[in-house]
C-alpha positions in Angstrom: 67.1 -86.0 -81.6 64.4 -87.8 -83.5 64.3 -85.2 -86.4 66.1 -84.6 -89.7 66.9 -81.3 -91.2 65.5 -80.5 -94.7 67.4 -77.7 -96.4 66.4 -76.2 -99.8 69.1 -73.7 -100.7 67.5 -72.9 -104.1 64.2 -71.7 -102.6 65.8 -70.5 -99.3 64.0 -72.5 -96.6 64.7 -75.2 -94.1 62.7 -77.2 -91.5 62.9 -80.3 -89.3 60.8 -83.4 -89.9 60.4 -86.6 -87.9 63.3 -88.9 -88.9 61.1 -91.9 -89.5 59.0 -90.1 -92.1 59.6 -90.9 -95.7 60.1 -88.6 -98.7 57.4 -89.1 -101.3 57.7 -88.1 -105.0 54.6 -86.2 -106.1 53.9 -83.5 -108.6 52.8 -80.1 -107.5 54.8 -79.7 -104.3 58.4 -78.7 -103.7 58.8 -81.6 -101.2 56.5 -84.1 -99.5 57.1 -86.3 -96.4 54.7 -88.9 -95.0 54.5 -90.8 -91.8 54.8 -94.5 -92.9 52.7 -95.7 -89.9 49.9 -93.2 -90.4 49.4 -92.0 -94.0 47.0 -89.2 -92.9 50.0 -87.4 -91.3 52.1 -85.7 -93.9 54.1 -82.5 -94.5 54.5 -80.7 -97.8 56.0 -77.5 -99.1 54.1 -75.7 -101.9 55.8 -72.6 -103.3 54.0 -69.9 -105.3 55.3 -66.9 -107.1 55.3 -63.7 -105.0 53.6 -61.9 -107.9 50.6 -64.3 -107.8 50.1 -64.1 -104.0 48.5 -61.7 -101.6 50.8 -62.8 -98.8 53.9 -60.7 -97.9 55.2 -63.1 -95.2 54.4 -66.5 -94.0 52.6 -65.0 -90.9 50.0 -63.6 -93.3 48.8 -67.1 -93.8 47.6 -67.4 -90.2 48.3 -70.0 -87.6 49.4 -73.5 -88.5 45.9 -74.7 -87.4 44.2 -72.2 -89.6 46.3 -73.2 -92.6 45.7 -76.9 -92.0 41.9 -76.3 -91.8 41.9 -74.3 -95.0 43.6 -77.1 -96.8 41.3 -79.7 -95.4 38.3 -77.6 -96.4 
C-alpha cells in the first residue's frame, strides 16, 4: 500500500515508487519520477550499454547511498 509498480518489459526491470509521485518526461533517462511536494526528491533510471560499462551487476555500483553521493558530486 502507498506504492505503485513500474515495469519495463523491454529493458527487463521493475521497481516500486511512491504512489503520489509524478512521472516526468525528460531526455536522457529511461524513466523519471518526482515527488510533487518536494522536487529535490526524485527517482530515475538510466540505462547504459553493457559494452560501455565496467559493471557486471548492479551491486558493482555500491550501496544506494554511495551511488546517490556520486551523482550529487
